N, C-alpha and C positions, 0 to 999 in steps of 0.2 A: 089800786096801790096797796102794796104789802105793808101791814102795820108792824112797826118795830117792836119786838118783844125783848125784854131783858129780865133775866132771873135775879132775884134779890141777892144782895151780897151775903146775907145771912145764910141762905140756902147753899150757896157756893162754898162758904167757909165750913158749914156743917159737913158737907161731903168731903172736903179736904181733911177735916179733923178725923172723920171716920176712917179714912185710908191711913192716916198717920198712926192712929191707935192700933189698927190692924198690923201695921208694920212693926210697931213696938211689941205687940203681942207675939209676932213671929220671932223677934229677938229673944223674948222670954222663953218661947217654946223651943228655941234652938239650944238653950242652956247658957247663952251669953249673959243674960241678965238674972241668972239665978234659977231659972226653971229647969225641969228635967227634959233633956232632949227627947223629941217625939219618939225616936226609935227605942228609947228606954222606958218611956212612960207606958201606962196601962199594962204593966207586966211584960213589956217588950213585945206585945202582940203586933205592933206596927213596925217591927224591925225588918231588916233586909232579908232575913232568913225565916221569917215567921210563917209564911204560907207560900204556895206555888205561884201566887200572883203578886208577891211583894217585889217592888222594884229594888234593884241594887242601890247601895248607899249613895253612889255618885249621882243618881237621878235627882235627888233633892236639891242639887245646886241650881236647878231651874227656878227655884223660889227667889233667888237673888235677882234674877232677870225680871221675874214677874213683879216683885215688890218695887224694883226700880222703875219699871214701866208704869205701875200704878201711881207712884209718887209723881212722876212726870205728868200723868193725866190729871191728878189731883191739883197740881200747881197750875196747869193750863186751864182747867175748867173754872178756875177762879177769875181768869182774865175777863175783861169787858167784852172781847170778841166772842168768847165761848158763852158768855152770859146771854148773848143775842141768838144763840143757836137753838132752834126749836127741837132739833134732835137731842141736844143735851138736856133740854127741859124734860123730855121723856126718860132719858137714860140716867140722869143724875141720882134720883132716888134709888134706883136699882143698883147703881155703883156703890152707893153708901151702904145699902143693905148687904151687898156681897162682902164688903169690908167688915161689917159687924158680925156676920155669920162666920167669916174666916176666923176672927178673934175668938168667937164663941166656940168654934170647933177646937181650937188650940186649948181653950180652957177646959172643955169636957175631957179631952185626952189627958191633960195634966192631972185631972182629978180621978182618972182611971175609969170614967164612965163610957166604956166602949160602945155600948148599945145606943146611948144618947148621941154619941159622936156620929153614928151612922145616920141618924135622923137629921142632924145638923148639916152634914155634908151633902145629903140628898136635897135639902132645902137650898144650900149654896149652889149646887149643880143646877137646880131649877131656875134660880135667879140668874145664873150665868147664861143659861139657854135663852132666857128672856132678853138679856142684853144682846146676845148674839143675833137674835131675830130683829132687834131694833137696829143693829148695825148693817143689816142686809140692804136697806134702801141707801141710795147715794148720799154720802155725807155732804154737808154744806161747803166744805173746803177741803183741799188736799191735806192740810195740816190736821184737821179734825179726823179725816179718814185714817191717816197713818197712826196718829196717837191712840185712837180708840182701838184700832185693829191690833196694834202691838201690845197694848195693855190687856185687852180682854180676850183676844184669840188664844194666846198661850195659857192664860188663866183658865179658860174653859177646857182646853185640851188636857192640861195637866190634872185638873180637878176630876175630869171624867175618868182618868186612869186611877187616880187616888181613891175615888169612890168605890171602884171595884175592889181595890186592895183593902180598903177599910171594911167593906162588907165581908170579904174573905177572912179578915182578921177577927171580926166579931163572931162569925160562925165557928171559926177554929177554937175560940175560947170555950165553946160548948163541947169540944172534942168531935165535932161533926166531920166525918170523912177521914179521921185520923188513921193513916195506914191503909185506907181503902183504895182499891185499884181504879175505881171510877173517877177519882179526883184528877188524874192526869188528863183523860179525855175531856173532862168538863173544863179544866183550865185552858186547854187548847181551843175548845169551842168558844169560850169567853174572849180569848185573844182575837179570834177571827171576827167575832161580833164587834169588839172594840174597834178593829181596823175598818170594818164596814161602816160603823158610826162615824169614824173619822172621815172616810170617803164621802159619807152623806153630808157632812158639814161643808165640804168643798163643793159638792154638786148643788145643794140647795142655796148656797150663798153666791153662786155664779162664779166660782173660781177663787174664792178667798181661802188661803191655805194655812194661816197662822195657827188655828186651832188643831188642824190635822197634823201639822209638824210637831206640835207639843205632845200630841197623843202618840205619834210615832216615837218620840224621845222616850216617853214613859214605857211604852211597850218594849222597845229595844232594851231598856234597862231591866225589865223583867227577865229578858233573855240573859243579860249579864248576871243577874242574881241567881239564875238557875244553872249557870255555867261554872260559877266558882262560889265557894262559901259552904255553909252548913246544910243547905237544902238544894242539892243538885238534881236536875232532871233534864236529860238530853232532849227528849221529845218536846217538852215545854219550851226549852231554850231555842230549839230550831224553829218551832212554830212562832215564837215571839220575834225572832230575827226576820223571818220570812214575812210576817204580817207587817212589821215596821217598815221593811224595805219596800214592799209593794205599795204601802200607803204613801211613802215618800215619792215613789215614782209616779203614782197617780196624781198626787198633789202638784208636783212639778209640771207634769204634762197639762193639767187643767189650768195652771197659772199661765203657761205659755200660750195655750189656746185663748185664754181670756185676753192676753196681751195682743194677740193677732186680731181679735174682734174689735178691741179698742182702737187699734191703728187703722183698721178698715173703716170704722165709724168716723174717725177723725178725717180720713181722706174723703169720705163721702160728703162731709159737711164743709170741706174746704172750698 
């Protein structure tokens, strides 16, 4: 007989508070609550035209979706039903850690500490990868599966792209590669690698596509950024659009294949 487990209310509330604070930090980082917009902080190094790998301004609208999904997750995981989930018992501390690191990243950028922001976003990425690995096993309910996938899949996908952009911005602050011919081939190579990583998340998760779609979004917006604005590059733009398009196609085909497998499995057990 399975023993019923229930996480303490205190632990659930702490997780919810961490997500709420991260969301408030995002409002501050957007300039709504008095902070300097991220694109203007740190000397503008994270602006849309700062490097060849900087996404266009519109890309950052995905944060609204991510924070909304995280708030839904935070509210849901407080519920008694979620308190009994063994999957959430493992995931909840990592979810709270991701929220804290997110807020910390905003703080380091606001202070202009670009090098430290790279370290923080790498830690955030590692935490999100851990959450993603915890999501691969079958969730205990359809509600849990959807809420966690929608909250943390796009979160991982976007932070993956943001990490590359953050590192590029940090390196550019030293003048590395400024005006050099090798920066364009390197940018194209990194876009290809990013798309392959996105495809890898689909493959190793058995067809879950939310992280890959968010990565495709970010990659496509790098193409937009290189197509118009102060730092145009046709080769990088074309590579970004192609990489994003191929990643979406692969993700959709993998999702359809997963659906077919699921339907066949249901028929076999009927």
